[in-house]
PyMOL Python script that loads the backbone (N, CA, C, O; Angstrom):
from pymol import cmd

cmd.read_pdbstr("""\
ATOM      1  N   MET A   1       0.842  -1.177   0.000  1.00  0.00           N
ATOM      2  CA  MET A   1       0.000   0.000   0.000  1.00  0.00           C
ATOM      3  C   MET A   1       0.889   1.243   0.000  1.00  0.00           C
ATOM      4  O   MET A   1       1.852   1.335   0.761  1.00  0.00           O
ATOM      5  N   ASN A   2       0.547   2.191  -0.864  1.00  0.00           N
ATOM      6  CA  ASN A   2       1.330   3.408  -1.002  1.00  0.00           C
ATOM      7  C   ASN A   2       0.635   4.528  -0.230  1.00  0.00           C
ATOM      8  O   ASN A   2      -0.521   4.847  -0.509  1.00  0.00           O
ATOM      9  N   ASN A   3       1.318   5.115   0.720  1.00  0.00           N
ATOM     10  CA  ASN A   3       0.742   6.185   1.543  1.00  0.00           C
ATOM     11  C   ASN A   3       1.338   7.538   1.217  1.00  0.00           C
ATOM     12  O   ASN A   3       1.666   8.300   2.127  1.00  0.00           O
ATOM     13  N   ASN A   4       1.485   7.854  -0.055  1.00  0.00           N
ATOM     14  CA  ASN A   4       2.031   9.135  -0.473  1.00  0.00           C
ATOM     15  C   ASN A   4       0.927  10.145  -0.761  1.00  0.00           C
ATOM     16  O   ASN A   4       1.069  10.977  -1.657  1.00  0.00           O
ATOM     17  N   ALA A   5      -0.150  10.083  -0.024  1.00  0.00           N
ATOM     18  CA  ALA A   5      -1.271  10.996  -0.237  1.00  0.00           C
ATOM     19  C   ALA A   5      -0.924  12.383   0.297  1.00  0.00           C
ATOM     20  O   ALA A   5      -0.193  12.530   1.276  1.00  0.00           O
ATOM     21  N   ILE A   6      -1.468  13.388  -0.371  1.00  0.00           N
ATOM     22  CA  ILE A   6      -1.291  14.769   0.051  1.00  0.00           C
ATOM     23  C   ILE A   6      -2.661  15.318   0.419  1.00  0.00           C
ATOM     24  O   ILE A   6      -3.628  15.142  -0.322  1.00  0.00           O
ATOM     25  N   VAL A   7      -2.740  15.976   1.552  1.00  0.00           N
ATOM     26  CA  VAL A   7      -3.998  16.559   2.002  1.00  0.00           C
ATOM     27  C   VAL A   7      -3.889  18.078   1.879  1.00  0.00           C
ATOM     28  O   VAL A   7      -2.990  18.692   2.453  1.00  0.00           O
ATOM     29  N   CYS A   8      -4.807  18.675   1.129  1.00  0.00           N
ATOM     30  CA  CYS A   8      -4.867  20.128   0.979  1.00  0.00           C
ATOM     31  C   CYS A   8      -5.934  20.644   1.930  1.00  0.00           C
ATOM     32  O   CYS A   8      -7.122  20.628   1.608  1.00  0.00           O
ATOM     33  N   ASP A   9      -5.508  21.105   3.110  1.00  0.00           N
ATOM     34  CA  ASP A   9      -6.476  21.527   4.114  1.00  0.00           C
ATOM     35  C   ASP A   9      -6.353  22.992   4.511  1.00  0.00           C
ATOM     36  O   ASP A   9      -7.060  23.450   5.408  1.00  0.00           O
ATOM     37  N   THR A  10      -5.474  23.724   3.862  1.00  0.00           N
ATOM     38  CA  THR A  10      -5.360  25.155   4.127  1.00  0.00           C
ATOM     39  C   THR A  10      -5.803  25.909   2.873  1.00  0.00           C
ATOM     40  O   THR A  10      -5.735  25.367   1.770  1.00  0.00           O
ATOM     41  N   PRO A  11      -6.249  27.139   3.031  1.00  0.00           N
ATOM     42  CA  PRO A  11      -6.652  27.909   1.846  1.00  0.00           C
ATOM     43  C   PRO A  11      -5.525  28.059   0.823  1.00  0.00           C
ATOM     44  O   PRO A  11      -5.790  28.068  -0.380  1.00  0.00           O
ATOM     45  N   GLU A  12      -4.281  28.176   1.274  1.00  0.00           N
ATOM     46  CA  GLU A  12      -3.157  28.319   0.362  1.00  0.00           C
ATOM     47  C   GLU A  12      -2.935  27.048  -0.449  1.00  0.00           C
ATOM     48  O   GLU A  12      -2.705  27.114  -1.656  1.00  0.00           O
ATOM     49  N   SER A  13      -3.003  25.893   0.209  1.00  0.00           N
ATOM     50  CA  SER A  13      -2.780  24.640  -0.517  1.00  0.00           C
ATOM     51  C   SER A  13      -3.949  24.318  -1.447  1.00  0.00           C
ATOM     52  O   SER A  13      -3.743  23.740  -2.515  1.00  0.00           O
ATOM     53  N   ILE A  14      -5.166  24.683  -1.059  1.00  0.00           N
ATOM     54  CA  ILE A  14      -6.327  24.483  -1.933  1.00  0.00           C
ATOM     55  C   ILE A  14      -6.200  25.357  -3.173  1.00  0.00           C
ATOM     56  O   ILE A  14      -6.489  24.907  -4.282  1.00  0.00           O
ATOM     57  N   ASN A  15      -5.769  26.608  -2.993  1.00  0.00           N
ATOM     58  CA  ASN A  15      -5.562  27.506  -4.124  1.00  0.00           C
ATOM     59  C   ASN A  15      -4.450  26.988  -5.036  1.00  0.00           C
ATOM     60  O   ASN A  15      -4.566  27.056  -6.260  1.00  0.00           O
ATOM     61  N   ALA A  16      -3.380  26.472  -4.445  1.00  0.00           N
ATOM     62  CA  ALA A  16      -2.279  25.928  -5.243  1.00  0.00           C
ATOM     63  C   ALA A  16      -2.757  24.730  -6.062  1.00  0.00           C
ATOM     64  O   ALA A  16      -2.390  24.596  -7.230  1.00  0.00           O
ATOM     65  N   PHE A  17      -3.566  23.861  -5.466  1.00  0.00           N
ATOM     66  CA  PHE A  17      -4.102  22.708  -6.198  1.00  0.00           C
ATOM     67  C   PHE A  17      -4.986  23.175  -7.352  1.00  0.00           C
ATOM     68  O   PHE A  17      -4.932  22.617  -8.448  1.00  0.00           O
ATOM     69  N   HIS A  18      -5.793  24.191  -7.104  1.00  0.00           N
ATOM     70  CA  HIS A  18      -6.672  24.731  -8.145  1.00  0.00           C
ATOM     71  C   HIS A  18      -5.858  25.302  -9.301  1.00  0.00           C
ATOM     72  O   HIS A  18      -6.180  25.066 -10.466  1.00  0.00           O
ATOM     73  N   MET A  19      -4.817  26.044  -8.985  1.00  0.00           N
ATOM     74  CA  MET A  19      -3.972  26.636 -10.022  1.00  0.00           C
ATOM     75  C   MET A  19      -3.258  25.549 -10.829  1.00  0.00           C
ATOM     76  O   MET A  19      -3.115  25.677 -12.045  1.00  0.00           O
ATOM     77  N   LEU A  20      -2.809  24.481 -10.162  1.00  0.00           N
ATOM     78  CA  LEU A  20      -2.150  23.389 -10.873  1.00  0.00           C
ATOM     79  C   LEU A  20      -3.132  22.625 -11.755  1.00  0.00           C
ATOM     80  O   LEU A  20      -2.760  22.143 -12.825  1.00  0.00           O
ATOM     81  N   SER A  21      -4.378  22.513 -11.314  1.00  0.00           N
ATOM     82  CA  SER A  21      -5.370  21.839 -12.154  1.00  0.00           C
ATOM     83  C   SER A  21      -5.696  22.692 -13.382  1.00  0.00           C
ATOM     84  O   SER A  21      -5.951  22.153 -14.459  1.00  0.00           O
ATOM     85  N   ILE A  22      -5.688  24.014 -13.227  1.00  0.00           N
ATOM     86  CA  ILE A  22      -5.890  24.905 -14.370  1.00  0.00           C
ATOM     87  C   ILE A  22      -4.730  24.748 -15.349  1.00  0.00           C
ATOM     88  O   ILE A  22      -4.937  24.714 -16.562  1.00  0.00           O
ATOM     89  N   LYS A  23      -3.504  24.651 -14.818  1.00  0.00           N
ATOM     90  CA  LYS A  23      -2.333  24.471 -15.674  1.00  0.00           C
ATOM     91  C   LYS A  23      -2.427  23.167 -16.465  1.00  0.00           C
ATOM     92  O   LYS A  23      -2.113  23.143 -17.655  1.00  0.00           O
ATOM     93  N   GLY A  24      -2.851  22.099 -15.826  1.00  0.00           N
ATOM     94  CA  GLY A  24      -2.979  20.820 -16.507  1.00  0.00           C
ATOM     95  C   GLY A  24      -4.027  20.859 -17.610  1.00  0.00           C
ATOM     96  O   GLY A  24      -3.806  20.341 -18.705  1.00  0.00           O
ATOM     97  N   ALA A  25      -5.170  21.476 -17.316  1.00  0.00           N
ATOM     98  CA  ALA A  25      -6.228  21.594 -18.323  1.00  0.00           C
ATOM     99  C   ALA A  25      -5.791  22.503 -19.464  1.00  0.00           C
ATOM    100  O   ALA A  25      -6.126  22.256 -20.622  1.00  0.00           O
ATOM    101  N   LEU A  26      -5.042  23.558 -19.138  1.00  0.00           N
ATOM    102  CA  LEU A  26      -4.548  24.468 -20.170  1.00  0.00           C
ATOM    103  C   LEU A  26      -3.534  23.765 -21.076  1.00  0.00           C
ATOM    104  O   LEU A  26      -3.483  24.026 -22.278  1.00  0.00           O
ATOM    105  N   LYS A  27      -2.732  22.878 -20.496  1.00  0.00           N
ATOM    106  CA  LYS A  27      -1.775  22.117 -21.297  1.00  0.00           C
ATOM    107  C   LYS A  27      -2.511  21.232 -22.299  1.00  0.00           C
ATOM    108  O   LYS A  27      -2.132  21.170 -23.468  1.00  0.00           O
ATOM    109  N   LEU A  28      -3.554  20.554 -21.848  1.00  0.00           N
ATOM    110  CA  LEU A  28      -4.337  19.720 -22.759  1.00  0.00           C
ATOM    111  C   LEU A  28      -5.038  20.571 -23.808  1.00  0.00           C
ATOM    112  O   LEU A  28      -5.145  20.167 -24.966  1.00  0.00           O
ATOM    113  N   GLU A  29      -5.518  21.749 -23.408  1.00  0.00           N
ATOM    114  CA  GLU A  29      -6.175  22.648 -24.350  1.00  0.00           C
ATOM    115  C   GLU A  29      -5.194  23.140 -25.414  1.00  0.00           C
ATOM    116  O   GLU A  29      -5.566  23.313 -26.574  1.00  0.00           O
ATOM    117  N   SER A  30      -3.940  23.365 -25.014  1.00  0.00           N
ATOM    118  CA  SER A  30      -2.938  23.821 -25.979  1.00  0.00           C
ATOM    119  C   SER A  30      -2.586  22.722 -26.981  1.00  0.00           C
ATOM    120  O   SER A  30      -2.064  23.002 -28.060  1.00  0.00           O
ATOM    121  N   LEU A  31      -2.874  21.474 -26.621  1.00  0.00           N
ATOM    122  CA  LEU A  31      -2.639  20.349 -27.527  1.00  0.00           C
ATOM    123  C   LEU A  31      -3.838  20.059 -28.422  1.00  0.00           C
ATOM    124  O   LEU A  31      -3.777  19.180 -29.281  1.00  0.00           O
ATOM    125  N   GLY A  32      -4.927  20.797 -28.222  1.00  0.00           N
ATOM    126  CA  GLY A  32      -6.082  20.656 -29.088  1.00  0.00           C
ATOM    127  C   GLY A  32      -7.309  20.048 -28.446  1.00  0.00           C
ATOM    128  O   GLY A  32      -8.355  19.959 -29.090  1.00  0.00           O
ATOM    129  N   MET A  33      -7.214  19.631 -27.201  1.00  0.00           N
ATOM    130  CA  MET A  33      -8.375  19.048 -26.535  1.00  0.00           C
ATOM    131  C   MET A  33      -9.263  20.151 -25.983  1.00  0.00           C
ATOM    132  O   MET A  33      -8.832  21.294 -25.830  1.00  0.00           O
ATOM    133  N   ARG A  34     -10.504  19.798 -25.687  1.00  0.00           N
ATOM    134  CA  ARG A  34     -11.441  20.760 -25.118  1.00  0.00           C
ATOM    135  C   ARG A  34     -11.840  20.339 -23.714  1.00  0.00           C
ATOM    136  O   ARG A  34     -11.933  19.150 -23.406  1.00  0.00           O
ATOM    137  N   HIS A  35     -12.072  21.327 -22.876  1.00  0.00           N
ATOM    138  CA  HIS A  35     -12.537  21.071 -21.515  1.00  0.00           C
ATOM    139  C   HIS A  35     -14.054  21.027 -21.530  1.00  0.00           C
ATOM    140  O   HIS A  35     -14.692  21.796 -22.249  1.00  0.00           O
ATOM    141  N   SER A  36     -14.632  20.140 -20.747  1.00  0.00           N
ATOM    142  CA  SER A  36     -16.077  19.949 -20.771  1.00  0.00           C
ATOM    143  C   SER A  36     -16.854  21.164 -20.261  1.00  0.00           C
ATOM    144  O   SER A  36     -18.031  21.326 -20.581  1.00  0.00           O
ATOM    145  N   ARG A  37     -16.214  21.998 -19.488  1.00  0.00           N
ATOM    146  CA  ARG A  37     -16.899  23.172 -18.933  1.00  0.00           C
ATOM    147  C   ARG A  37     -16.495  24.468 -19.611  1.00  0.00           C
ATOM    148  O   ARG A  37     -16.626  25.545 -19.029  1.00  0.00           O
ATOM    149  N   GLY A  38     -16.015  24.371 -20.815  1.00  0.00           N
ATOM    150  CA  GLY A  38     -15.651  25.581 -21.547  1.00  0.00           C
ATOM    151  C   GLY A  38     -14.155  25.794 -21.569  1.00  0.00           C
ATOM    152  O   GLY A  38     -13.379  24.913 -21.201  1.00  0.00           O
ATOM    153  N   SER A  39     -13.766  26.961 -22.000  1.00  0.00           N
ATOM    154  CA  SER A  39     -12.355  27.270 -22.190  1.00  0.00           C
ATOM    155  C   SER A  39     -11.665  27.566 -20.862  1.00  0.00           C
ATOM    156  O   SER A  39     -12.093  28.434 -20.101  1.00  0.00           O
ATOM    157  N   VAL A  40     -10.609  26.842 -20.607  1.00  0.00           N
ATOM    158  CA  VAL A  40      -9.784  27.109 -19.430  1.00  0.00           C
ATOM    159  C   VAL A  40      -8.861  28.284 -19.722  1.00  0.00           C
ATOM    160  O   VAL A  40      -8.384  28.953 -18.805  1.00  0.00           O
ATOM    161  N   GLY A  41      -8.611  28.530 -21.008  1.00  0.00           N
ATOM    162  CA  GLY A  41      -7.767  29.650 -21.397  1.00  0.00           C
ATOM    163  C   GLY A  41      -8.310  30.979 -20.905  1.00  0.00           C
ATOM    164  O   GLY A  41      -7.548  31.857 -20.500  1.00  0.00           O
ATOM    165  N   LYS A  42      -9.638  31.129 -20.941  1.00  0.00           N
ATOM    166  CA  LYS A  42     -10.239  32.372 -20.445  1.00  0.00           C
ATOM    167  C   LYS A  42      -9.964  32.565 -18.963  1.00  0.00           C
ATOM    168  O   LYS A  42      -9.686  33.678 -18.515  1.00  0.00           O
ATOM    169  N   LEU A  43     -10.043  31.479 -18.206  1.00  0.00           N
ATOM    170  CA  LEU A  43      -9.786  31.557 -16.771  1.00  0.00           C
ATOM    171  C   LEU A  43      -8.318  31.895 -16.504  1.00  0.00           C
ATOM    172  O   LEU A  43      -8.013  32.704 -15.628  1.00  0.00           O
ATOM    173  N   ALA A  44      -7.415  31.274 -17.258  1.00  0.00           N
ATOM    174  CA  ALA A  44      -5.986  31.558 -17.091  1.00  0.00           C
ATOM    175  C   ALA A  44      -5.674  33.007 -17.450  1.00  0.00           C
ATOM    176  O   ALA A  44      -4.879  33.662 -16.776  1.00  0.00           O
ATOM    177  N   LYS A  45      -6.305  33.506 -18.518  1.00  0.00           N
ATOM    178  CA  LYS A  45      -6.106  34.913 -18.906  1.00  0.00           C
ATOM    179  C   LYS A  45      -6.585  35.849 -17.813  1.00  0.00           C
ATOM    180  O   LYS A  45      -5.929  36.848 -17.519  1.00  0.00           O
ATOM    181  N   GLN A  46      -7.721  35.536 -17.209  1.00  0.00           N
ATOM    182  CA  GLN A  46      -8.265  36.370 -16.141  1.00  0.00           C
ATOM    183  C   GLN A  46      -7.319  36.384 -14.944  1.00  0.00           C
ATOM    184  O   GLN A  46      -7.095  37.437 -14.346  1.00  0.00           O
ATOM    185  N   ILE A  47      -6.765  35.229 -14.589  1.00  0.00           N
ATOM    186  CA  ILE A  47      -5.832  35.155 -13.457  1.00  0.00           C
ATOM    187  C   ILE A  47      -4.581  35.988 -13.742  1.00  0.00           C
ATOM    188  O   ILE A  47      -4.092  36.698 -12.864  1.00  0.00           O
ATOM    189  N   LEU A  48      -4.068  35.900 -14.961  1.00  0.00           N
ATOM    190  CA  LEU A  48      -2.874  36.672 -15.310  1.00  0.00           C
ATOM    191  C   LEU A  48      -3.164  38.170 -15.327  1.00  0.00           C
ATOM    192  O   LEU A  48      -2.341  38.967 -14.875  1.00  0.00           O
ATOM    193  N   LYS A  49      -4.326  38.555 -15.844  1.00  0.00           N
ATOM    194  CA  LYS A  49      -4.670  39.979 -15.874  1.00  0.00           C
ATOM    195  C   LYS A  49      -4.837  40.535 -14.473  1.00  0.00           C
ATOM    196  O   LYS A  49      -4.447  41.673 -14.210  1.00  0.00           O
ATOM    197  N   GLU A  50      -5.418  39.740 -13.556  1.00  0.00           N
ATOM    198  CA  GLU A  50      -5.560  40.182 -12.171  1.00  0.00           C
ATOM    199  C   GLU A  50      -4.207  40.344 -11.501  1.00  0.00           C
ATOM    200  O   GLU A  50      -4.055  41.153 -10.586  1.00  0.00           O
ATOM    201  N   ALA A  51      -3.219  39.572 -11.960  1.00  0.00           N
ATOM    202  CA  ALA A  51      -1.863  39.677 -11.412  1.00  0.00           C
ATOM    203  C   ALA A  51      -1.073  40.806 -12.070  1.00  0.00           C
ATOM    204  O   ALA A  51       0.067  41.072 -11.690  1.00  0.00           O
ATOM    205  N   GLY A  52      -1.683  41.474 -13.062  1.00  0.00           N
ATOM    206  CA  GLY A  52      -1.018  42.585 -13.729  1.00  0.00           C
ATOM    207  C   GLY A  52      -0.084  42.157 -14.838  1.00  0.00           C
ATOM    208  O   GLY A  52       0.792  42.922 -15.242  1.00  0.00           O
ATOM    209  N   LYS A  53      -0.259  40.946 -15.334  1.00  0.00           N
ATOM    210  CA  LYS A  53       0.590  40.446 -16.409  1.00  0.00           C
ATOM    211  C   LYS A  53      -0.189  40.395 -17.707  1.00  0.00           C
ATOM    212  O   LYS A  53      -1.417  40.306 -17.716  1.00  0.00           O
ATOM    213  N   LYS A  54       0.554  40.454 -18.808  1.00  0.00           N
ATOM    214  CA  LYS A  54      -0.070  40.386 -20.120  1.00  0.00           C
ATOM    215  C   LYS A  54      -0.409  38.939 -20.440  1.00  0.00           C
ATOM    216  O   LYS A  54       0.414  38.043 -20.248  1.00  0.00           O
ATOM    217  N   ALA A  55      -1.628  38.712 -20.930  1.00  0.00           N
ATOM    218  CA  ALA A  55      -2.077  37.366 -21.268  1.00  0.00           C
ATOM    219  C   ALA A  55      -2.075  37.203 -22.782  1.00  0.00           C
ATOM    220  O   ALA A  55      -2.901  37.812 -23.462  1.00  0.00           O
ATOM    221  N   PRO A  56      -1.165  36.395 -23.326  1.00  0.00           N
ATOM    222  CA  PRO A  56      -1.127  36.185 -24.773  1.00  0.00           C
ATOM    223  C   PRO A  56      -2.362  35.427 -25.261  1.00  0.00           C
ATOM    224  O   PRO A  56      -2.991  34.698 -24.494  1.00  0.00           O
ATOM    225  N   SER A  57      -2.701  35.600 -26.530  1.00  0.00           N
ATOM    226  CA  SER A  57      -3.878  34.932 -27.077  1.00  0.00           C
ATOM    227  C   SER A  57      -3.550  33.527 -27.579  1.00  0.00           C
ATOM    228  O   SER A  57      -4.447  32.690 -27.686  1.00  0.00           O
ATOM    229  N   ASN A  58      -2.297  33.258 -27.884  1.00  0.00           N
ATOM    230  CA  ASN A  58      -1.869  31.935 -28.322  1.00  0.00           C
ATOM    231  C   ASN A  58      -1.865  30.984 -27.126  1.00  0.00           C
ATOM    232  O   ASN A  58      -1.332  31.325 -26.070  1.00  0.00           O
ATOM    233  N   LYS A  59      -2.450  29.797 -27.279  1.00  0.00           N
ATOM    234  CA  LYS A  59      -2.568  28.850 -26.162  1.00  0.00           C
ATOM    235  C   LYS A  59      -1.209  28.383 -25.648  1.00  0.00           C
ATOM    236  O   LYS A  59      -1.023  28.243 -24.439  1.00  0.00           O
ATOM    237  N   VAL A  60      -0.264  28.142 -26.542  1.00  0.00           N
ATOM    238  CA  VAL A  60       1.057  27.674 -26.116  1.00  0.00           C
ATOM    239  C   VAL A  60       1.783  28.774 -25.348  1.00  0.00           C
ATOM    240  O   VAL A  60       2.406  28.508 -24.320  1.00  0.00           O
ATOM    241  N   ALA A  61       1.706  29.998 -25.839  1.00  0.00           N
ATOM    242  CA  ALA A  61       2.330  31.128 -25.143  1.00  0.00           C
ATOM    243  C   ALA A  61       1.621  31.404 -23.825  1.00  0.00           C
ATOM    244  O   ALA A  61       2.261  31.771 -22.840  1.00  0.00           O
ATOM    245  N   LEU A  62       0.311  31.231 -23.800  1.00  0.00           N
ATOM    246  CA  LEU A  62      -0.457  31.421 -22.571  1.00  0.00           C
ATOM    247  C   LEU A  62      -0.032  30.396 -21.524  1.00  0.00           C
ATOM    248  O   LEU A  62       0.118  30.735 -20.349  1.00  0.00           O
ATOM    249  N   LEU A  63       0.162  29.158 -21.938  1.00  0.00           N
ATOM    250  CA  LEU A  63       0.627  28.118 -21.018  1.00  0.00           C
ATOM    251  C   LEU A  63       1.995  28.476 -20.451  1.00  0.00           C
ATOM    252  O   LEU A  63       2.217  28.327 -19.250  1.00  0.00           O
ATOM    253  N   ALA A  64       2.902  28.939 -21.279  1.00  0.00           N
ATOM    254  CA  ALA A  64       4.238  29.315 -20.809  1.00  0.00           C
ATOM    255  C   ALA A  64       4.168  30.478 -19.823  1.00  0.00           C
ATOM    256  O   ALA A  64       4.865  30.476 -18.808  1.00  0.00           O
ATOM    257  N   GLU A  65       3.334  31.467 -20.117  1.00  0.00           N
ATOM    258  CA  GLU A  65       3.186  32.620 -19.221  1.00  0.00           C
ATOM    259  C   GLU A  65       2.539  32.207 -17.902  1.00  0.00           C
ATOM    260  O   GLU A  65       2.924  32.696 -16.839  1.00  0.00           O
ATOM    261  N   PHE A  66       1.556  31.308 -17.968  1.00  0.00           N
ATOM    262  CA  PHE A  66       0.884  30.842 -16.753  1.00  0.00           C
ATOM    263  C   PHE A  66       1.847  30.029 -15.895  1.00  0.00           C
ATOM    264  O   PHE A  66       1.835  30.153 -14.671  1.00  0.00           O
ATOM    265  N   GLU A  67       2.681  29.196 -16.521  1.00  0.00           N
ATOM    266  CA  GLU A  67       3.685  28.441 -15.769  1.00  0.00           C
ATOM    267  C   GLU A  67       4.695  29.371 -15.112  1.00  0.00           C
ATOM    268  O   GLU A  67       5.115  29.131 -13.980  1.00  0.00           O
ATOM    269  N   ALA A  68       5.085  30.427 -15.809  1.00  0.00           N
ATOM    270  CA  ALA A  68       6.011  31.409 -15.227  1.00  0.00           C
ATOM    271  C   ALA A  68       5.365  32.098 -14.022  1.00  0.00           C
ATOM    272  O   ALA A  68       6.025  32.359 -13.017  1.00  0.00           O
ATOM    273  N   HIS A  69       4.076  32.386 -14.136  1.00  0.00           N
ATOM    274  CA  HIS A  69       3.347  32.998 -13.017  1.00  0.00           C
ATOM    275  C   HIS A  69       3.311  32.057 -11.819  1.00  0.00           C
ATOM    276  O   HIS A  69       3.485  32.497 -10.682  1.00  0.00           O
ATOM    277  N   LEU A  70       3.088  30.767 -12.062  1.00  0.00           N
ATOM    278  CA  LEU A  70       3.059  29.788 -10.966  1.00  0.00           C
ATOM    279  C   LEU A  70       4.431  29.642 -10.324  1.00  0.00           C
ATOM    280  O   LEU A  70       4.533  29.451  -9.112  1.00  0.00           O
ATOM    281  N   ARG A  71       5.499  29.732 -11.140  1.00  0.00           N
ATOM    282  CA  ARG A  71       6.849  29.693 -10.575  1.00  0.00           C
ATOM    283  C   ARG A  71       7.108  30.918  -9.692  1.00  0.00           C
ATOM    284  O   ARG A  71       7.722  30.812  -8.630  1.00  0.00           O
ATOM    285  N   ALA A  72       6.635  32.069 -10.143  1.00  0.00           N
ATOM    286  CA  ALA A  72       6.823  33.299  -9.368  1.00  0.00           C
ATOM    287  C   ALA A  72       6.083  33.226  -8.040  1.00  0.00           C
ATOM    288  O   ALA A  72       6.535  33.791  -7.044  1.00  0.00           O
ATOM    289  N   LEU A  73       4.949  32.535  -8.021  1.00  0.00           N
ATOM    290  CA  LEU A  73       4.184  32.382  -6.784  1.00  0.00           C
ATOM    291  C   LEU A  73       4.761  31.291  -5.873  1.00  0.00           C
ATOM    292  O   LEU A  73       4.379  31.187  -4.707  1.00  0.00           O
ATOM    293  N   GLY A  74       5.679  30.483  -6.409  1.00  0.00           N
ATOM    294  CA  GLY A  74       6.261  29.403  -5.622  1.00  0.00           C
ATOM    295  C   GLY A  74       5.423  28.135  -5.640  1.00  0.00           C
ATOM    296  O   GLY A  74       5.668  27.216  -4.858  1.00  0.00           O
ATOM    297  N   ILE A  75       4.430  28.079  -6.535  1.00  0.00           N
ATOM    298  CA  ILE A  75       3.572  26.903  -6.612  1.00  0.00           C
ATOM    299  C   ILE A  75       4.213  25.839  -7.487  1.00  0.00           C
ATOM    300  O   ILE A  75       4.085  24.647  -7.207  1.00  0.00           O
ATOM    301  N   LEU A  76       4.894  26.252  -8.531  1.00  0.00           N
ATOM    302  CA  LEU A  76       5.520  25.331  -9.467  1.00  0.00           C
ATOM    303  C   LEU A  76       7.028  25.458  -9.327  1.00  0.00           C
ATOM    304  O   LEU A  76       7.567  26.560  -9.229  1.00  0.00           O
ATOM    305  N   ARG A  77       7.688  24.333  -9.321  1.00  0.00           N
ATOM    306  CA  ARG A  77       9.147  24.343  -9.222  1.00  0.00           C
ATOM    307  C   ARG A  77       9.773  24.417 -10.595  1.00  0.00           C
ATOM    308  O   ARG A  77       9.129  24.135 -11.606  1.00  0.00           O
ATOM    309  N   ALA A  78      11.030  24.796 -10.620  1.00  0.00           N
ATOM    310  CA  ALA A  78      11.772  24.955 -11.883  1.00  0.00           C
ATOM    311  C   ALA A  78      11.686  23.705 -12.676  1.00  0.00           C
ATOM    312  O   ALA A  78      12.243  23.630 -13.771  1.00  0.00           O
TER     313      ALA A  78
END
""", "prot")
cmd.dss("prot")
cmd.show_as("cartoon", "prot")
cmd.util.cbc("prot")
cmd.orient("prot")
């Protein structure tokens, strides 16, 4: 039995999990897949604009910018 479970029980860890799930969905969207609840790109653009960063319209560039934003927040490692 593998006990490598992670529990997100603080608001910061829940937010980090949410941001990582957006990154994963955005990666699939940049490869041509669609999300069942609409465009994740719009949500990523909104998050970047709220942070004061420019949100590119290209999905691949948007993914790179979103990953850079997550690195700056300390959510994503190098």
